[in-house]
N, C-alpha and C positions, 0 to 999 in steps of 0.2 A: 348334544347339549352338554355344557359344562356343569358339574355338580359340586356344590360346597355344602359342608355340614357345620352348623353352629354347635357350640359345646352343649347347649341346652338339649338339642336333639339327641346327641350322643348319650347324655345322662338319662334322658327319658327312655331311650332304647335299652340301656343296661338295666333299668328297673323292671322291664317286662320279663316275667318268668316263663310265660307260655312259649315253648319252642316253635310251635306252628305259626304264631303271630310274628315272631322274630324272622322265621324263614320267609314268610310272605313279604315282610318289610324289605328283606334283601332282594327278593325278586322284583319288587316295585322299583327299588333303586337301580337295579340293572336295566329294567325297562326304560327308566327315565334317561339313563346314560345313552341307550341306543336310539332313543327317539330324536327325530329331527325337528318335530314341531309338537306343540302342546296337545293337539288333537289325537296324537298317537299314543297317549298315556291313558290307560283304563281308569275309570272311576275318578277322574280329575274334574273338579268343579270349582268355578270362580266364586270367591267370597263376595257376598253382596255388600256394596258400599265401599269397596276397596279396588283400586286399579291393578295392583300387582300381587295380590294374595290369593292363593288357591289352597284347596285341601284334597287329599286322596283318602277315600274310604277303604278301610281294611277291617271288615266285620264290625266289631264294637269300638274299634280304634280309628283315629284320624291322624294323618300326617299333614302338618302345616307347612306350606311351601311359599316362598317369595320368589317372584320372577324379576330378575334385574338384567335387562338387555337379553343376552343369550345364555344366562346363567341361572340355574335353579338352586336356590338356597333352602336346604331343609332346615326348618326352624324348630318345630315341636313334633312330638309323637306321644299323644295322650288319649285316654279313654274318651268316648264321645260325650260323657257328662262333664268333663273337665276342659276339653280343648277350647271351647268358645269363651271360657273365662280368661284363659292365658294367651290365646292367639286370636288375632294379630295383635 
């Protein structure tokens, strides 16, 4: 799958100080690049009420993703208390 990153996602990722969480995020991004279909991505869940929005769970953090044809757009990377206010 093709991967794109929004500037908000990159800013959110830079704000994370925990190196373990950052490393897990990199692993998830690599897994998404290698995946041929959505069901090959671990901890991926469709957002209720939205056709093209998904989230990936990383401990207490969530990665907000939008699917556009065969492209995954990484939109936000926030704590679980904040993600649902700002995404989608």
